[in-house]
C-alpha positions as CSV (number, residue, x, y, z in Angstrom):
1,M,2.9,-9.1,11.9
2,L,-0.3,-9.9,9.6
3,K,-0.7,-13.4,8.0
4,G,-2.3,-14.3,5.0
5,S,-2.7,-17.6,3.1
6,L,-0.6,-16.1,0.2
7,C,1.6,-13.6,1.9
8,T,2.6,-11.9,5.1
9,V,2.8,-8.6,5.9
10,R,5.3,-7.3,8.6
11,H,7.5,-4.4,9.6
12,L,10.9,-4.1,7.8
13,L,13.9,-5.8,9.9
14,T,17.3,-4.7,10.0
15,T,18.5,-7.7,8.2
16,D,16.2,-6.8,5.4
17,L,17.4,-3.2,5.0
18,N,19.9,-3.8,2.1
19,T,17.5,-5.8,0.0
20,F,14.8,-3.3,0.6
21,I,16.6,-0.4,-0.4
22,A,17.9,-2.0,-3.8
23,L,14.0,-3.0,-4.3
24,V,12.5,0.3,-3.6
25,N,15.2,2.2,-5.7
26,D,15.0,0.0,-8.6
27,L,13.7,2.7,-11.3
28,P,12.9,0.2,-14.0
29,S,10.5,-1.7,-11.6
30,R,8.4,1.6,-10.7
31,G,6.7,1.1,-14.2
32,D,4.3,4.1,-15.4
33,Y,2.4,4.8,-12.0
34,F,5.3,5.5,-9.6
35,S,7.4,8.6,-9.2
36,T,11.1,8.2,-10.3
37,H,12.1,10.2,-7.4
38,F,14.0,8.4,-4.5
39,K,15.8,8.4,-1.4
40,S,19.4,7.9,-1.1
41,P,20.4,4.7,0.6
42,E,22.1,6.6,3.6
43,T,19.1,8.7,4.2
44,M,16.7,5.6,4.1
45,R,19.2,3.9,6.5
46,K,19.2,6.9,8.7
47,E,15.3,7.1,8.8
48,F,15.0,3.3,9.5
49,M,17.6,3.6,12.3
50,Q,15.8,6.6,13.9
51,N,12.2,4.9,13.7
52,G,12.0,1.7,11.7
53,F,9.7,3.5,9.2
54,V,7.0,3.9,11.7
55,N,5.9,7.1,13.1
56,E,2.7,8.9,13.8
57,D,2.1,10.0,10.4
58,S,3.0,6.6,8.7
59,E,3.8,3.0,9.1
60,L,5.7,0.9,6.4
61,F,5.4,-2.8,5.9
62,V,6.8,-5.3,3.6
63,I,4.8,-7.9,1.7
64,E,6.5,-11.3,2.1
65,D,5.7,-14.5,0.0
66,A,5.4,-17.9,1.5
67,L,9.2,-18.3,0.8
68,H,10.1,-15.3,2.9
69,H,11.1,-13.4,-0.1
70,I,10.1,-9.4,0.0
71,I,7.9,-9.0,-3.0
72,G,6.5,-5.6,-2.1
73,V,5.7,-2.8,0.2
74,I,2.3,-1.5,1.6
75,T,2.1,1.5,3.8
76,H,-0.8,3.8,5.6
77,F,-0.3,7.5,6.3
78,K,-2.1,10.5,7.3
79,S,-4.9,11.8,4.8
80,R,-6.5,15.1,4.7
81,T,-8.7,14.3,8.1
82,P,-7.9,12.8,11.5
83,T,-10.5,10.0,10.9
84,T,-9.0,8.9,7.5
85,R,-6.0,6.8,6.6
86,E,-4.6,6.4,3.2
87,I,-3.2,3.2,2.0
88,G,-0.4,2.9,-0.7
89,Y,1.1,-0.3,-2.1
90,R,3.7,-1.6,-4.8
91,L,4.6,-4.8,-6.1
92,F,8.5,-5.1,-6.8
93,D,8.2,-7.6,-9.6
94,T,5.5,-7.3,-12.3
95,K,5.9,-11.0,-13.1
96,L,4.0,-11.6,-9.8
97,S,1.1,-9.5,-10.7
98,G,-2.4,-11.1,-10.9
99,R,-1.4,-13.8,-8.3
100,G,-3.5,-11.9,-5.3
101,Y,-0.7,-10.9,-3.1
102,V,-1.4,-7.3,-3.2
103,T,-5.1,-7.8,-2.9
104,E,-4.5,-9.9,0.2
105,A,-2.0,-7.7,1.6
106,C,-4.4,-4.8,1.2
107,Q,-7.3,-6.8,2.9
108,L,-5.0,-7.6,6.0
109,M,-4.0,-3.7,6.4
110,V,-7.8,-2.8,6.0
111,D,-8.7,-5.3,8.8
112,Y,-5.8,-4.2,10.8
113,L,-6.3,-0.4,10.5
114,F,-10.4,-1.0,11.3
115,N,-9.5,-3.4,14.2
116,V,-6.7,-1.6,15.8
117,Y,-7.5,2.2,15.3
118,Q,-10.8,4.3,15.2
119,Y,-10.4,5.5,11.8
120,Q,-13.8,6.0,10.0
121,R,-12.5,6.1,6.5
122,L,-9.6,4.5,4.5
123,E,-8.6,5.8,0.7
124,L,-6.7,4.4,-2.0
125,L,-5.6,6.7,-5.1
126,S,-4.9,4.9,-8.3
127,A,-4.5,6.0,-11.8
128,P,-7.6,4.9,-13.7
129,E,-5.7,3.2,-16.3
130,N,-3.8,1.3,-13.6
131,V,-6.1,-1.5,-14.0
132,A,-4.5,-3.9,-11.6
133,S,-4.6,-1.5,-8.6
134,V,-8.2,-0.5,-9.5
135,R,-8.9,-4.2,-9.2
136,V,-7.1,-4.3,-5.7
137,A,-9.5,-1.6,-4.7
138,Q,-12.6,-3.1,-5.7
139,K,-11.8,-6.4,-4.4
140,C,-11.0,-5.1,-1.2
141,G,-14.6,-3.2,-1.1
142,F,-13.5,0.4,-1.9
143,Q,-15.7,2.4,-3.8
144,P,-14.7,5.1,-6.5
145,E,-15.5,8.6,-5.3
146,G,-14.0,10.8,-8.0
147,T,-11.0,11.9,-10.0
148,L,-8.2,14.5,-9.0
149,R,-7.5,16.0,-12.3
150,H,-3.6,16.1,-13.1
151,A,-2.8,15.5,-9.2
152,F,0.4,13.5,-9.7
153,F,3.4,14.3,-12.0
154,I,5.0,11.1,-13.0
155,N,7.4,10.2,-15.8
156,G,7.2,13.6,-17.2
157,R,3.5,14.1,-17.6
158,Y,0.7,14.9,-15.1
159,Q,-1.7,12.1,-14.5
160,D,-5.2,11.9,-13.1
161,V,-6.1,9.7,-10.0
162,V,-9.1,8.1,-8.8
163,V,-10.0,8.4,-5.0
164,F,-11.5,5.2,-3.7
165,S,-12.7,4.9,-0.3
166,L,-13.9,2.4,2.4
167,L,-15.9,3.2,5.3
168,R,-16.0,1.3,8.7
169,P,-19.7,0.5,8.4
170,E,-19.2,-0.8,4.8
171,W,-16.1,-3.0,6.0
172,E,-18.2,-4.3,9.0
173,A,-21.0,-5.0,6.4
174,R,-18.7,-6.9,4.3
175,R,-17.1,-9.0,7.2
176,L,-20.5,-10.1,8.4
177,S,-21.6,-11.1,4.8
178,I,-18.2,-12.9,4.7
179,S,-18.7,-14.9,7.7
180,V,-22.4,-16.0,7.1
């Protein structure tokens, strides 16, 4: 469990499963930047029972507010190289946008990944017009590297995505400057 001042990032529990499935599969909450593809509740339950949404390739966490409500999801997963991990996140209710939950959850995840593993590089991908996601990346120290043109097909159209990265030495320098 990763605890911040605004939220807690933790693994999904069996008691959370029905609520989580409903939140993840709520199509209107996906907005313009998430695929409308989803897994059936049965498939999700089976996967959860097999591995708790944690395996060598990925690890899923829920974002929980101070009142213990699941408000989002954050995950890290295998990227293009063995020394790199990609982070993905989603807030379930747009009314909670701008309150710092996802930024804090992302920073907790960054610290976790660099403290626990030997990864050299973390990545985030975001649609360039997804201002909220771009701000999360920037606030957590990620740098834009370039655009993958027409990399995702979402809501009936191809969309560009910006690749953001944070290197271990950059994270270490940020930690030193924050603690001084």
